[in-house]
HTML snippet that shows the backbone in 3Dmol.js (N, CA, C, O; Angstrom):
<script src="https://3Dmol.org/build/3Dmol-min.js"></script>
<div id="view" style="width:600px;height:400px;position:relative"></div>
<script>
const pdb = `
ATOM      1  N   MET A   1      18.430 -17.901  22.566  1.00  0.00           N
ATOM      2  CA  MET A   1      17.065 -17.428  22.654  1.00  0.00           C
ATOM      3  C   MET A   1      16.946 -16.018  22.067  1.00  0.00           C
ATOM      4  O   MET A   1      15.978 -15.720  21.368  1.00  0.00           O
ATOM      5  N   LEU A   2      17.905 -15.169  22.342  1.00  0.00           N
ATOM      6  CA  LEU A   2      17.888 -13.808  21.812  1.00  0.00           C
ATOM      7  C   LEU A   2      17.959 -13.826  20.285  1.00  0.00           C
ATOM      8  O   LEU A   2      17.267 -13.060  19.614  1.00  0.00           O
ATOM      9  N   LEU A   3      18.796 -14.704  19.748  1.00  0.00           N
ATOM     10  CA  LEU A   3      18.918 -14.817  18.299  1.00  0.00           C
ATOM     11  C   LEU A   3      17.581 -15.221  17.675  1.00  0.00           C
ATOM     12  O   LEU A   3      17.191 -14.686  16.638  1.00  0.00           O
ATOM     13  N   TYR A   4      16.889 -16.152  18.298  1.00  0.00           N
ATOM     14  CA  TYR A   4      15.575 -16.584  17.820  1.00  0.00           C
ATOM     15  C   TYR A   4      14.609 -15.401  17.792  1.00  0.00           C
ATOM     16  O   TYR A   4      13.875 -15.224  16.820  1.00  0.00           O
ATOM     17  N   PHE A   5      14.604 -14.602  18.837  1.00  0.00           N
ATOM     18  CA  PHE A   5      13.723 -13.438  18.921  1.00  0.00           C
ATOM     19  C   PHE A   5      14.045 -12.436  17.817  1.00  0.00           C
ATOM     20  O   PHE A   5      13.138 -11.903  17.179  1.00  0.00           O
ATOM     21  N   VAL A   6      15.324 -12.178  17.591  1.00  0.00           N
ATOM     22  CA  VAL A   6      15.744 -11.238  16.550  1.00  0.00           C
ATOM     23  C   VAL A   6      15.307 -11.745  15.175  1.00  0.00           C
ATOM     24  O   VAL A   6      14.815 -10.969  14.355  1.00  0.00           O
ATOM     25  N   LEU A   7      15.483 -13.037  14.923  1.00  0.00           N
ATOM     26  CA  LEU A   7      15.064 -13.610  13.648  1.00  0.00           C
ATOM     27  C   LEU A   7      13.552 -13.530  13.468  1.00  0.00           C
ATOM     28  O   LEU A   7      13.067 -13.249  12.372  1.00  0.00           O
ATOM     29  N   LEU A   8      12.815 -13.774  14.535  1.00  0.00           N
ATOM     30  CA  LEU A   8      11.357 -13.699  14.479  1.00  0.00           C
ATOM     31  C   LEU A   8      10.893 -12.281  14.171  1.00  0.00           C
ATOM     32  O   LEU A   8      10.008 -12.083  13.339  1.00  0.00           O
ATOM     33  N   VAL A   9      11.481 -11.306  14.831  1.00  0.00           N
ATOM     34  CA  VAL A   9      11.129  -9.903  14.587  1.00  0.00           C
ATOM     35  C   VAL A   9      11.469  -9.517  13.149  1.00  0.00           C
ATOM     36  O   VAL A   9      10.696  -8.811  12.500  1.00  0.00           O
ATOM     37  N   SER A  10      12.607  -9.969  12.651  1.00  0.00           N
ATOM     38  CA  SER A  10      12.998  -9.676  11.270  1.00  0.00           C
ATOM     39  C   SER A  10      12.022 -10.283  10.275  1.00  0.00           C
ATOM     40  O   SER A  10      11.673  -9.652   9.277  1.00  0.00           O
ATOM     41  N   LEU A  11      11.581 -11.506  10.545  1.00  0.00           N
ATOM     42  CA  LEU A  11      10.626 -12.169   9.665  1.00  0.00           C
ATOM     43  C   LEU A  11       9.295 -11.429   9.641  1.00  0.00           C
ATOM     44  O   LEU A  11       8.710 -11.238   8.575  1.00  0.00           O
ATOM     45  N   VAL A  12       8.820 -11.017  10.793  1.00  0.00           N
ATOM     46  CA  VAL A  12       7.559 -10.272  10.870  1.00  0.00           C
ATOM     47  C   VAL A  12       7.684  -8.946  10.134  1.00  0.00           C
ATOM     48  O   VAL A  12       6.767  -8.549   9.414  1.00  0.00           O
ATOM     49  N   ALA A  13       8.807  -8.256  10.304  1.00  0.00           N
ATOM     50  CA  ALA A  13       9.020  -6.976   9.616  1.00  0.00           C
ATOM     51  C   ALA A  13       9.060  -7.176   8.108  1.00  0.00           C
ATOM     52  O   ALA A  13       8.499  -6.372   7.363  1.00  0.00           O
ATOM     53  N   ALA A  14       9.716  -8.236   7.650  1.00  0.00           N
ATOM     54  CA  ALA A  14       9.788  -8.512   6.214  1.00  0.00           C
ATOM     55  C   ALA A  14       8.400  -8.803   5.656  1.00  0.00           C
ATOM     56  O   ALA A  14       8.059  -8.333   4.570  1.00  0.00           O
ATOM     57  N   GLN A  15       7.599  -9.575   6.386  1.00  0.00           N
ATOM     58  CA  GLN A  15       6.245  -9.861   5.928  1.00  0.00           C
ATOM     59  C   GLN A  15       5.413  -8.585   5.876  1.00  0.00           C
ATOM     60  O   GLN A  15       4.605  -8.409   4.964  1.00  0.00           O
ATOM     61  N   ASP A  16       5.603  -7.697   6.846  1.00  0.00           N
ATOM     62  CA  ASP A  16       4.883  -6.427   6.857  1.00  0.00           C
ATOM     63  C   ASP A  16       5.253  -5.603   5.630  1.00  0.00           C
ATOM     64  O   ASP A  16       4.382  -4.998   5.005  1.00  0.00           O
ATOM     65  N   ASN A  17       6.555  -5.573   5.275  1.00  0.00           N
ATOM     66  CA  ASN A  17       6.991  -4.843   4.090  1.00  0.00           C
ATOM     67  C   ASN A  17       6.361  -5.418   2.834  1.00  0.00           C
ATOM     68  O   ASN A  17       5.940  -4.671   1.951  1.00  0.00           O
ATOM     69  N   ILE A  18       6.295  -6.738   2.747  1.00  0.00           N
ATOM     70  CA  ILE A  18       5.705  -7.380   1.580  1.00  0.00           C
ATOM     71  C   ILE A  18       4.225  -7.033   1.485  1.00  0.00           C
ATOM     72  O   ILE A  18       3.734  -6.713   0.402  1.00  0.00           O
ATOM     73  N   MET A  19       3.515  -7.093   2.595  1.00  0.00           N
ATOM     74  CA  MET A  19       2.088  -6.775   2.588  1.00  0.00           C
ATOM     75  C   MET A  19       1.854  -5.307   2.236  1.00  0.00           C
ATOM     76  O   MET A  19       0.971  -4.994   1.437  1.00  0.00           O
ATOM     77  N   SER A  20       2.637  -4.411   2.825  1.00  0.00           N
ATOM     78  CA  SER A  20       2.480  -2.987   2.522  1.00  0.00           C
ATOM     79  C   SER A  20       2.740  -2.718   1.051  1.00  0.00           C
ATOM     80  O   SER A  20       2.022  -1.944   0.418  1.00  0.00           O
ATOM     81  N   CYS A  21       3.759  -3.354   0.513  1.00  0.00           N
ATOM     82  CA  CYS A  21       4.074  -3.194  -0.903  1.00  0.00           C
ATOM     83  C   CYS A  21       2.925  -3.712  -1.764  1.00  0.00           C
ATOM     84  O   CYS A  21       2.512  -3.054  -2.719  1.00  0.00           O
ATOM     85  N   MET A  22       2.416  -4.881  -1.426  1.00  0.00           N
ATOM     86  CA  MET A  22       1.316  -5.466  -2.188  1.00  0.00           C
ATOM     87  C   MET A  22       0.081  -4.574  -2.142  1.00  0.00           C
ATOM     88  O   MET A  22      -0.541  -4.320  -3.174  1.00  0.00           O
ATOM     89  N   PHE A  23      -0.279  -4.093  -0.942  1.00  0.00           N
ATOM     90  CA  PHE A  23      -1.431  -3.192  -0.832  1.00  0.00           C
ATOM     91  C   PHE A  23      -1.209  -1.946  -1.677  1.00  0.00           C
ATOM     92  O   PHE A  23      -2.108  -1.511  -2.397  1.00  0.00           O
ATOM     93  N   CYS A  24      -0.025  -1.376  -1.591  1.00  0.00           N
ATOM     94  CA  CYS A  24       0.271  -0.155  -2.340  1.00  0.00           C
ATOM     95  C   CYS A  24       0.131  -0.388  -3.842  1.00  0.00           C
ATOM     96  O   CYS A  24      -0.476   0.419  -4.545  1.00  0.00           O
ATOM     97  N   GLU A  25       0.688  -1.485  -4.327  1.00  0.00           N
ATOM     98  CA  GLU A  25       0.614  -1.759  -5.759  1.00  0.00           C
ATOM     99  C   GLU A  25      -0.828  -1.961  -6.223  1.00  0.00           C
ATOM    100  O   GLU A  25      -1.212  -1.482  -7.290  1.00  0.00           O
ATOM    101  N   VAL A  26      -1.617  -2.660  -5.432  1.00  0.00           N
ATOM    102  CA  VAL A  26      -3.021  -2.889  -5.787  1.00  0.00           C
ATOM    103  C   VAL A  26      -3.804  -1.578  -5.746  1.00  0.00           C
ATOM    104  O   VAL A  26      -4.603  -1.298  -6.639  1.00  0.00           O
ATOM    105  N   ILE A  27      -3.573  -0.790  -4.721  1.00  0.00           N
ATOM    106  CA  ILE A  27      -4.315   0.459  -4.523  1.00  0.00           C
ATOM    107  C   ILE A  27      -3.965   1.495  -5.591  1.00  0.00           C
ATOM    108  O   ILE A  27      -4.853   2.182  -6.097  1.00  0.00           O
ATOM    109  N   THR A  28      -2.682   1.616  -5.939  1.00  0.00           N
ATOM    110  CA  THR A  28      -2.293   2.631  -6.925  1.00  0.00           C
ATOM    111  C   THR A  28      -2.813   2.299  -8.319  1.00  0.00           C
ATOM    112  O   THR A  28      -2.836   3.173  -9.185  1.00  0.00           O
ATOM    113  N   GLU A  29      -3.228   1.061  -8.556  1.00  0.00           N
ATOM    114  CA  GLU A  29      -3.845   0.725  -9.844  1.00  0.00           C
ATOM    115  C   GLU A  29      -5.151   1.489 -10.059  1.00  0.00           C
ATOM    116  O   GLU A  29      -5.612   1.625 -11.192  1.00  0.00           O
ATOM    117  N   GLU A  30      -5.741   1.982  -8.985  1.00  0.00           N
ATOM    118  CA  GLU A  30      -6.999   2.735  -9.087  1.00  0.00           C
ATOM    119  C   GLU A  30      -6.782   4.171  -9.553  1.00  0.00           C
ATOM    120  O   GLU A  30      -7.733   4.832  -9.970  1.00  0.00           O
ATOM    121  N   LEU A  31      -5.546   4.662  -9.488  1.00  0.00           N
ATOM    122  CA  LEU A  31      -5.273   6.044  -9.899  1.00  0.00           C
ATOM    123  C   LEU A  31      -5.613   6.222 -11.378  1.00  0.00           C
ATOM    124  O   LEU A  31      -5.222   5.415 -12.221  1.00  0.00           O
ATOM    125  N   GLY A  32      -6.338   7.281 -11.671  1.00  0.00           N
ATOM    126  CA  GLY A  32      -6.688   7.602 -13.050  1.00  0.00           C
ATOM    127  C   GLY A  32      -7.932   6.910 -13.580  1.00  0.00           C
ATOM    128  O   GLY A  32      -8.381   7.221 -14.683  1.00  0.00           O
ATOM    129  N   LYS A  33      -8.497   5.983 -12.826  1.00  0.00           N
ATOM    130  CA  LYS A  33      -9.709   5.291 -13.287  1.00  0.00           C
ATOM    131  C   LYS A  33     -10.963   6.121 -13.054  1.00  0.00           C
ATOM    132  O   LYS A  33     -11.957   5.964 -13.762  1.00  0.00           O
ATOM    133  N   GLU A  34     -10.917   6.992 -12.075  1.00  0.00           N
ATOM    134  CA  GLU A  34     -12.062   7.844 -11.735  1.00  0.00           C
ATOM    135  C   GLU A  34     -11.632   9.301 -11.866  1.00  0.00           C
ATOM    136  O   GLU A  34     -10.481   9.630 -11.578  1.00  0.00           O
ATOM    137  N   PRO A  35     -12.535  10.179 -12.295  1.00  0.00           N
ATOM    138  CA  PRO A  35     -12.161  11.581 -12.481  1.00  0.00           C
ATOM    139  C   PRO A  35     -11.997  12.372 -11.180  1.00  0.00           C
ATOM    140  O   PRO A  35     -11.384  13.439 -11.177  1.00  0.00           O
ATOM    141  N   THR A  36     -12.538  11.858 -10.085  1.00  0.00           N
ATOM    142  CA  THR A  36     -12.460  12.602  -8.823  1.00  0.00           C
ATOM    143  C   THR A  36     -11.680  11.820  -7.780  1.00  0.00           C
ATOM    144  O   THR A  36     -11.562  10.597  -7.852  1.00  0.00           O
ATOM    145  N   ALA A  37     -11.151  12.551  -6.812  1.00  0.00           N
ATOM    146  CA  ALA A  37     -10.440  11.907  -5.703  1.00  0.00           C
ATOM    147  C   ALA A  37     -11.383  11.013  -4.912  1.00  0.00           C
ATOM    148  O   ALA A  37     -11.011   9.910  -4.510  1.00  0.00           O
ATOM    149  N   ALA A  38     -12.607  11.491  -4.689  1.00  0.00           N
ATOM    150  CA  ALA A  38     -13.580  10.699  -3.925  1.00  0.00           C
ATOM    151  C   ALA A  38     -13.890   9.383  -4.633  1.00  0.00           C
ATOM    152  O   ALA A  38     -13.986   8.336  -3.993  1.00  0.00           O
ATOM    153  N   GLY A  39     -14.045   9.439  -5.943  1.00  0.00           N
ATOM    154  CA  GLY A  39     -14.305   8.224  -6.713  1.00  0.00           C
ATOM    155  C   GLY A  39     -13.134   7.258  -6.677  1.00  0.00           C
ATOM    156  O   GLY A  39     -13.313   6.041  -6.611  1.00  0.00           O
ATOM    157  N   THR A  40     -11.929   7.822  -6.722  1.00  0.00           N
ATOM    158  CA  THR A  40     -10.733   6.985  -6.663  1.00  0.00           C
ATOM    159  C   THR A  40     -10.619   6.303  -5.308  1.00  0.00           C
ATOM    160  O   THR A  40     -10.317   5.112  -5.232  1.00  0.00           O
ATOM    161  N   ILE A  41     -10.859   7.054  -4.241  1.00  0.00           N
ATOM    162  CA  ILE A  41     -10.791   6.463  -2.898  1.00  0.00           C
ATOM    163  C   ILE A  41     -11.855   5.384  -2.742  1.00  0.00           C
ATOM    164  O   ILE A  41     -11.597   4.335  -2.152  1.00  0.00           O
ATOM    165  N   GLN A  42     -13.035   5.637  -3.264  1.00  0.00           N
ATOM    166  CA  GLN A  42     -14.088   4.623  -3.217  1.00  0.00           C
ATOM    167  C   GLN A  42     -13.628   3.358  -3.948  1.00  0.00           C
ATOM    168  O   GLN A  42     -13.875   2.245  -3.484  1.00  0.00           O
ATOM    169  N   GLY A  43     -12.963   3.532  -5.084  1.00  0.00           N
ATOM    170  CA  GLY A  43     -12.424   2.393  -5.825  1.00  0.00           C
ATOM    171  C   GLY A  43     -11.357   1.651  -5.042  1.00  0.00           C
ATOM    172  O   GLY A  43     -11.269   0.425  -5.106  1.00  0.00           O
ATOM    173  N   MET A  44     -10.538   2.402  -4.297  1.00  0.00           N
ATOM    174  CA  MET A  44      -9.508   1.775  -3.461  1.00  0.00           C
ATOM    175  C   MET A  44     -10.145   0.892  -2.388  1.00  0.00           C
ATOM    176  O   MET A  44      -9.726  -0.246  -2.175  1.00  0.00           O
ATOM    177  N   PHE A  45     -11.160   1.431  -1.720  1.00  0.00           N
ATOM    178  CA  PHE A  45     -11.841   0.641  -0.690  1.00  0.00           C
ATOM    179  C   PHE A  45     -12.579  -0.555  -1.303  1.00  0.00           C
ATOM    180  O   PHE A  45     -12.687  -1.609  -0.675  1.00  0.00           O
ATOM    181  N   LYS A  46     -13.081  -0.388  -2.525  1.00  0.00           N
ATOM    182  CA  LYS A  46     -13.748  -1.504  -3.196  1.00  0.00           C
ATOM    183  C   LYS A  46     -12.742  -2.616  -3.477  1.00  0.00           C
ATOM    184  O   LYS A  46     -13.052  -3.798  -3.329  1.00  0.00           O
ATOM    185  N   ARG A  47     -11.529  -2.223  -3.886  1.00  0.00           N
ATOM    186  CA  ARG A  47     -10.467  -3.215  -4.088  1.00  0.00           C
ATOM    187  C   ARG A  47     -10.209  -3.971  -2.790  1.00  0.00           C
ATOM    188  O   ARG A  47     -10.068  -5.194  -2.793  1.00  0.00           O
ATOM    189  N   CYS A  48     -10.148  -3.241  -1.687  1.00  0.00           N
ATOM    190  CA  CYS A  48      -9.914  -3.868  -0.381  1.00  0.00           C
ATOM    191  C   CYS A  48     -11.023  -4.857  -0.043  1.00  0.00           C
ATOM    192  O   CYS A  48     -10.766  -5.907   0.547  1.00  0.00           O
ATOM    193  N   SER A  49     -12.250  -4.523  -0.415  1.00  0.00           N
ATOM    194  CA  SER A  49     -13.389  -5.383  -0.061  1.00  0.00           C
ATOM    195  C   SER A  49     -13.306  -6.748  -0.728  1.00  0.00           C
ATOM    196  O   SER A  49     -13.994  -7.684  -0.320  1.00  0.00           O
ATOM    197  N   ARG A  50     -12.472  -6.866  -1.744  1.00  0.00           N
ATOM    198  CA  ARG A  50     -12.310  -8.150  -2.438  1.00  0.00           C
ATOM    199  C   ARG A  50     -11.143  -8.972  -1.893  1.00  0.00           C
ATOM    200  O   ARG A  50     -10.805 -10.015  -2.452  1.00  0.00           O
ATOM    201  N   MET A  51     -10.533  -8.513  -0.815  1.00  0.00           N
ATOM    202  CA  MET A  51      -9.333  -9.174  -0.301  1.00  0.00           C
ATOM    203  C   MET A  51      -9.589 -10.130   0.853  1.00  0.00           C
ATOM    204  O   MET A  51      -8.646 -10.612   1.481  1.00  0.00           O
ATOM    205  N   GLY A  52     -10.828 -10.401   1.131  1.00  0.00           N
ATOM    206  CA  GLY A  52     -11.142 -11.403   2.150  1.00  0.00           C
ATOM    207  C   GLY A  52     -10.691 -11.012   3.544  1.00  0.00           C
ATOM    208  O   GLY A  52     -11.001  -9.923   4.028  1.00  0.00           O
ATOM    209  N   LEU A  53      -9.960 -11.905   4.181  1.00  0.00           N
ATOM    210  CA  LEU A  53      -9.579 -11.714   5.580  1.00  0.00           C
ATOM    211  C   LEU A  53      -8.661 -10.521   5.819  1.00  0.00           C
ATOM    212  O   LEU A  53      -8.609 -10.006   6.936  1.00  0.00           O
ATOM    213  N   VAL A  54      -7.944 -10.076   4.807  1.00  0.00           N
ATOM    214  CA  VAL A  54      -7.040  -8.935   4.997  1.00  0.00           C
ATOM    215  C   VAL A  54      -7.711  -7.603   4.660  1.00  0.00           C
ATOM    216  O   VAL A  54      -7.052  -6.563   4.639  1.00  0.00           O
ATOM    217  N   GLU A  55      -9.018  -7.634   4.398  1.00  0.00           N
ATOM    218  CA  GLU A  55      -9.734  -6.394   4.075  1.00  0.00           C
ATOM    219  C   GLU A  55      -9.535  -5.301   5.123  1.00  0.00           C
ATOM    220  O   GLU A  55      -9.267  -4.161   4.745  1.00  0.00           O
ATOM    221  N   PRO A  56      -9.652  -5.593   6.427  1.00  0.00           N
ATOM    222  CA  PRO A  56      -9.461  -4.514   7.417  1.00  0.00           C
ATOM    223  C   PRO A  56      -8.055  -3.907   7.370  1.00  0.00           C
ATOM    224  O   PRO A  56      -7.884  -2.708   7.589  1.00  0.00           O
ATOM    225  N   VAL A  57      -7.066  -4.730   7.088  1.00  0.00           N
ATOM    226  CA  VAL A  57      -5.689  -4.229   7.005  1.00  0.00           C
ATOM    227  C   VAL A  57      -5.545  -3.349   5.767  1.00  0.00           C
ATOM    228  O   VAL A  57      -4.903  -2.299   5.815  1.00  0.00           O
ATOM    229  N   CYS A  58      -6.139  -3.777   4.672  1.00  0.00           N
ATOM    230  CA  CYS A  58      -6.118  -2.984   3.442  1.00  0.00           C
ATOM    231  C   CYS A  58      -6.838  -1.653   3.644  1.00  0.00           C
ATOM    232  O   CYS A  58      -6.349  -0.605   3.222  1.00  0.00           O
ATOM    233  N   ASP A  59      -8.006  -1.699   4.293  1.00  0.00           N
ATOM    234  CA  ASP A  59      -8.744  -0.463   4.586  1.00  0.00           C
ATOM    235  C   ASP A  59      -7.891   0.501   5.404  1.00  0.00           C
ATOM    236  O   ASP A  59      -7.883   1.704   5.141  1.00  0.00           O
ATOM    237  N   GLN A  60      -7.179  -0.021   6.388  1.00  0.00           N
ATOM    238  CA  GLN A  60      -6.298   0.809   7.212  1.00  0.00           C
ATOM    239  C   GLN A  60      -5.183   1.406   6.357  1.00  0.00           C
ATOM    240  O   GLN A  60      -4.805   2.564   6.534  1.00  0.00           O
ATOM    241  N   PHE A  61      -4.660   0.604   5.431  1.00  0.00           N
ATOM    242  CA  PHE A  61      -3.614   1.089   4.532  1.00  0.00           C
ATOM    243  C   PHE A  61      -4.134   2.267   3.707  1.00  0.00           C
ATOM    244  O   PHE A  61      -3.461   3.291   3.591  1.00  0.00           O
ATOM    245  N   VAL A  62      -5.327   2.122   3.138  1.00  0.00           N
ATOM    246  CA  VAL A  62      -5.911   3.206   2.336  1.00  0.00           C
ATOM    247  C   VAL A  62      -6.106   4.447   3.200  1.00  0.00           C
ATOM    248  O   VAL A  62      -5.770   5.557   2.787  1.00  0.00           O
ATOM    249  N   THR A  63      -6.646   4.259   4.388  1.00  0.00           N
ATOM    250  CA  THR A  63      -6.868   5.385   5.298  1.00  0.00           C
ATOM    251  C   THR A  63      -5.557   6.096   5.609  1.00  0.00           C
ATOM    252  O   THR A  63      -5.509   7.324   5.676  1.00  0.00           O
ATOM    253  N   GLU A  64      -4.503   5.325   5.797  1.00  0.00           N
ATOM    254  CA  GLU A  64      -3.207   5.898   6.181  1.00  0.00           C
ATOM    255  C   GLU A  64      -2.461   6.527   5.004  1.00  0.00           C
ATOM    256  O   GLU A  64      -1.813   7.560   5.173  1.00  0.00           O
ATOM    257  N   TYR A  65      -2.541   5.926   3.822  1.00  0.00           N
ATOM    258  CA  TYR A  65      -1.673   6.342   2.720  1.00  0.00           C
ATOM    259  C   TYR A  65      -2.361   7.083   1.568  1.00  0.00           C
ATOM    260  O   TYR A  65      -1.663   7.655   0.730  1.00  0.00           O
ATOM    261  N   ALA A  66      -3.677   7.098   1.491  1.00  0.00           N
ATOM    262  CA  ALA A  66      -4.354   7.689   0.323  1.00  0.00           C
ATOM    263  C   ALA A  66      -3.931   9.133   0.076  1.00  0.00           C
ATOM    264  O   ALA A  66      -3.669   9.514  -1.065  1.00  0.00           O
ATOM    265  N   LYS A  67      -3.862   9.930   1.123  1.00  0.00           N
ATOM    266  CA  LYS A  67      -3.494  11.343   0.956  1.00  0.00           C
ATOM    267  C   LYS A  67      -2.090  11.469   0.373  1.00  0.00           C
ATOM    268  O   LYS A  67      -1.867  12.255  -0.547  1.00  0.00           O
ATOM    269  N   ARG A  68      -1.150  10.703   0.902  1.00  0.00           N
ATOM    270  CA  ARG A  68       0.230  10.762   0.390  1.00  0.00           C
ATOM    271  C   ARG A  68       0.310  10.269  -1.049  1.00  0.00           C
ATOM    272  O   ARG A  68       1.067  10.809  -1.856  1.00  0.00           O
ATOM    273  N   ILE A  69      -0.479   9.234  -1.369  1.00  0.00           N
ATOM    274  CA  ILE A  69      -0.500   8.714  -2.739  1.00  0.00           C
ATOM    275  C   ILE A  69      -0.995   9.795  -3.696  1.00  0.00           C
ATOM    276  O   ILE A  69      -0.413   9.987  -4.764  1.00  0.00           O
ATOM    277  N   PHE A  70      -2.061  10.501  -3.327  1.00  0.00           N
ATOM    278  CA  PHE A  70      -2.588  11.573  -4.178  1.00  0.00           C
ATOM    279  C   PHE A  70      -1.595  12.718  -4.328  1.00  0.00           C
ATOM    280  O   PHE A  70      -1.446  13.263  -5.421  1.00  0.00           O
ATOM    281  N   ILE A  71      -0.922  13.086  -3.263  1.00  0.00           N
ATOM    282  CA  ILE A  71       0.065  14.167  -3.337  1.00  0.00           C
ATOM    283  C   ILE A  71       1.166  13.807  -4.326  1.00  0.00           C
ATOM    284  O   ILE A  71       1.557  14.631  -5.153  1.00  0.00           O
ATOM    285  N   LEU A  72       1.665  12.578  -4.243  1.00  0.00           N
ATOM    286  CA  LEU A  72       2.715  12.149  -5.171  1.00  0.00           C
ATOM    287  C   LEU A  72       2.192  12.099  -6.606  1.00  0.00           C
ATOM    288  O   LEU A  72       2.882  12.526  -7.532  1.00  0.00           O
ATOM    289  N   ALA A  73       0.985  11.586  -6.794  1.00  0.00           N
ATOM    290  CA  ALA A  73       0.413  11.495  -8.145  1.00  0.00           C
ATOM    291  C   ALA A  73       0.213  12.886  -8.742  1.00  0.00           C
ATOM    292  O   ALA A  73       0.514  13.106  -9.916  1.00  0.00           O
ATOM    293  N   ARG A  74      -0.292  13.822  -7.944  1.00  0.00           N
ATOM    294  CA  ARG A  74      -0.475  15.204  -8.422  1.00  0.00           C
ATOM    295  C   ARG A  74       0.855  15.868  -8.722  1.00  0.00           C
ATOM    296  O   ARG A  74       0.936  16.766  -9.560  1.00  0.00           O
ATOM    297  N   GLY A  75       1.899  15.424  -8.032  1.00  0.00           N
ATOM    298  CA  GLY A  75       3.232  15.967  -8.268  1.00  0.00           C
ATOM    299  C   GLY A  75       3.911  15.373  -9.487  1.00  0.00           C
ATOM    300  O   GLY A  75       5.057  15.709  -9.784  1.00  0.00           O
ATOM    301  N   GLY A  76       3.220  14.498 -10.195  1.00  0.00           N
ATOM    302  CA  GLY A  76       3.763  13.937 -11.423  1.00  0.00           C
ATOM    303  C   GLY A  76       4.457  12.595 -11.277  1.00  0.00           C
ATOM    304  O   GLY A  76       5.004  12.080 -12.253  1.00  0.00           O
ATOM    305  N   VAL A  77       4.450  12.022 -10.093  1.00  0.00           N
ATOM    306  CA  VAL A  77       5.081  10.716  -9.898  1.00  0.00           C
ATOM    307  C   VAL A  77       4.177   9.655 -10.533  1.00  0.00           C
ATOM    308  O   VAL A  77       2.994   9.576 -10.202  1.00  0.00           O
ATOM    309  N   PRO A  78       4.724   8.842 -11.442  1.00  0.00           N
ATOM    310  CA  PRO A  78       3.905   7.795 -12.056  1.00  0.00           C
ATOM    311  C   PRO A  78       3.419   6.786 -11.011  1.00  0.00           C
ATOM    312  O   PRO A  78       4.101   6.530 -10.019  1.00  0.00           O
ATOM    313  N   ALA A  79       2.243   6.225 -11.247  1.00  0.00           N
ATOM    314  CA  ALA A  79       1.662   5.270 -10.293  1.00  0.00           C
ATOM    315  C   ALA A  79       2.627   4.136  -9.971  1.00  0.00           C
ATOM    316  O   ALA A  79       2.696   3.684  -8.828  1.00  0.00           O
ATOM    317  N   ALA A  80       3.371   3.677 -10.969  1.00  0.00           N
ATOM    318  CA  ALA A  80       4.294   2.561 -10.763  1.00  0.00           C
ATOM    319  C   ALA A  80       5.449   2.919  -9.823  1.00  0.00           C
ATOM    320  O   ALA A  80       6.074   2.027  -9.251  1.00  0.00           O
ATOM    321  N   ALA A  81       5.737   4.208  -9.659  1.00  0.00           N
ATOM    322  CA  ALA A  81       6.858   4.624  -8.816  1.00  0.00           C
ATOM    323  C   ALA A  81       6.428   5.096  -7.433  1.00  0.00           C
ATOM    324  O   ALA A  81       7.278   5.310  -6.568  1.00  0.00           O
ATOM    325  N   ILE A  82       5.139   5.263  -7.209  1.00  0.00           N
ATOM    326  CA  ILE A  82       4.648   5.813  -5.941  1.00  0.00           C
ATOM    327  C   ILE A  82       5.032   4.937  -4.756  1.00  0.00           C
ATOM    328  O   ILE A  82       5.461   5.452  -3.724  1.00  0.00           O
ATOM    329  N   CYS A  83       4.886   3.634  -4.886  1.00  0.00           N
ATOM    330  CA  CYS A  83       5.183   2.730  -3.762  1.00  0.00           C
ATOM    331  C   CYS A  83       6.655   2.796  -3.374  1.00  0.00           C
ATOM    332  O   CYS A  83       6.995   2.712  -2.194  1.00  0.00           O
ATOM    333  N   ASP A  84       7.531   2.947  -4.373  1.00  0.00           N
ATOM    334  CA  ASP A  84       8.956   3.105  -4.074  1.00  0.00           C
ATOM    335  C   ASP A  84       9.214   4.434  -3.374  1.00  0.00           C
ATOM    336  O   ASP A  84       9.998   4.499  -2.428  1.00  0.00           O
ATOM    337  N   LYS A  85       8.555   5.494  -3.841  1.00  0.00           N
ATOM    338  CA  LYS A  85       8.723   6.812  -3.219  1.00  0.00           C
ATOM    339  C   LYS A  85       8.280   6.809  -1.761  1.00  0.00           C
ATOM    340  O   LYS A  85       8.832   7.539  -0.937  1.00  0.00           O
ATOM    341  N   LEU A  86       7.278   5.985  -1.443  1.00  0.00           N
ATOM    342  CA  LEU A  86       6.790   5.877  -0.064  1.00  0.00           C
ATOM    343  C   LEU A  86       7.624   4.887   0.755  1.00  0.00           C
ATOM    344  O   LEU A  86       7.314   4.616   1.915  1.00  0.00           O
ATOM    345  N   ASN A  87       8.683   4.351   0.140  1.00  0.00           N
ATOM    346  CA  ASN A  87       9.569   3.366   0.787  1.00  0.00           C
ATOM    347  C   ASN A  87       8.816   2.116   1.235  1.00  0.00           C
ATOM    348  O   ASN A  87       9.098   1.555   2.294  1.00  0.00           O
ATOM    349  N   LEU A  88       7.862   1.690   0.423  1.00  0.00           N
ATOM    350  CA  LEU A  88       7.089   0.496   0.758  1.00  0.00           C
ATOM    351  C   LEU A  88       7.539  -0.729  -0.027  1.00  0.00           C
ATOM    352  O   LEU A  88       7.268  -1.858   0.381  1.00  0.00           O
ATOM    353  N   CYS A  89       8.216  -0.521  -1.139  1.00  0.00           N
ATOM    354  CA  CYS A  89       8.600  -1.658  -1.982  1.00  0.00           C
ATOM    355  C   CYS A  89      10.088  -1.687  -2.310  1.00  0.00           C
ATOM    356  O   CYS A  89      10.533  -2.578  -3.032  1.00  0.00           O
ATOM    357  N   GLY A  90      10.845  -0.764  -1.814  1.00  0.00           N
ATOM    358  CA  GLY A  90      12.249  -0.646  -2.184  1.00  0.00           C
ATOM    359  C   GLY A  90      13.093  -1.876  -1.950  1.00  0.00           C
ATOM    360  O   GLY A  90      13.903  -2.230  -2.807  1.00  0.00           O
ATOM    361  N   GLU A  91      12.931  -2.550  -0.806  1.00  0.00           N
ATOM    362  CA  GLU A  91      13.771  -3.696  -0.477  1.00  0.00           C
ATOM    363  C   GLU A  91      13.434  -4.915  -1.319  1.00  0.00           C
ATOM    364  O   GLU A  91      14.282  -5.786  -1.512  1.00  0.00           O
ATOM    365  N   ARG A  92      12.222  -4.989  -1.817  1.00  0.00           N
ATOM    366  CA  ARG A  92      11.774  -6.168  -2.542  1.00  0.00           C
ATOM    367  C   ARG A  92      12.285  -6.192  -3.967  1.00  0.00           C
ATOM    368  O   ARG A  92      12.413  -7.261  -4.564  1.00  0.00           O
ATOM    369  N   ARG A  93      12.575  -5.040  -4.513  1.00  0.00           N
ATOM    370  CA  ARG A  93      12.927  -4.960  -5.937  1.00  0.00           C
ATOM    371  C   ARG A  93      14.406  -4.899  -6.144  1.00  0.00           C
ATOM    372  O   ARG A  93      14.867  -4.829  -7.284  1.00  0.00           O
TER     373      ARG A  93
END
`;
const viewer = $3Dmol.createViewer("view");
viewer.addModel(pdb, "pdb");
viewer.setStyle({}, {cartoon: {color: "spectrum"}});
viewer.zoomTo();
viewer.render();
</script>
């Protein structure tokens, strides 16, 4: 029974990593499309609005990570590398 619980927790954690990575990759595509941070964030939330049932989770992701994403982007980290820097996609690649 304990083994089953450990496997279940591992599966849920892996799915969470996949979702976080996916949200990050979709959201960072908005970087550079708008000249202002406010416009970019609006674009991020607009992307989330097209995700159907996972929209609230995506919105939470943007709320939680947008500031860190901007800090990394301003620091010269390419959009394609931001998700790895945030340790959201490292295990998948």
